[in-house]
C-alpha positions, 0 to 999 in steps of 0.5 A: 499499499505505500507503494500505491500511496508514492506512486498515486501521489503524482500518477494516477494511470500508473497505480490504475493500470498496473493494479487492474493488470495485477486483479485481471491476471489473478495475482492480485485480489480483489479488495486488495486492488480497489484498495490501491487504487483508492489510497493512490487517489486520495494521495494524488488529492493530498499532492495536488492541494499541497502544490496548490498551496505552495504554488498558490495560496494557502486560500487556493490550497484550502479550496482544492482540498474543498473539492477534492473532499467530495473524493471519498465521499461519493465513493462511500455513497457509490459502495453502500449503494 
């Protein structure tokens, strides 16, 4: 999962595609796979919000973080139904 967080921080495509391939070939359990992608997604959101705060302003960082807060809520309701 550490690799998912580190990889997802800058590039979600790589972690999503490699995890999907591992699941498809039976080398990784589906539950572990979606957890890895979710961790990568959240690491990516944190990285982008931090970048916005550093390169823009603290206010911009909080605005971006607020927008990214929608991600876990959407995932939760998508999984719970």
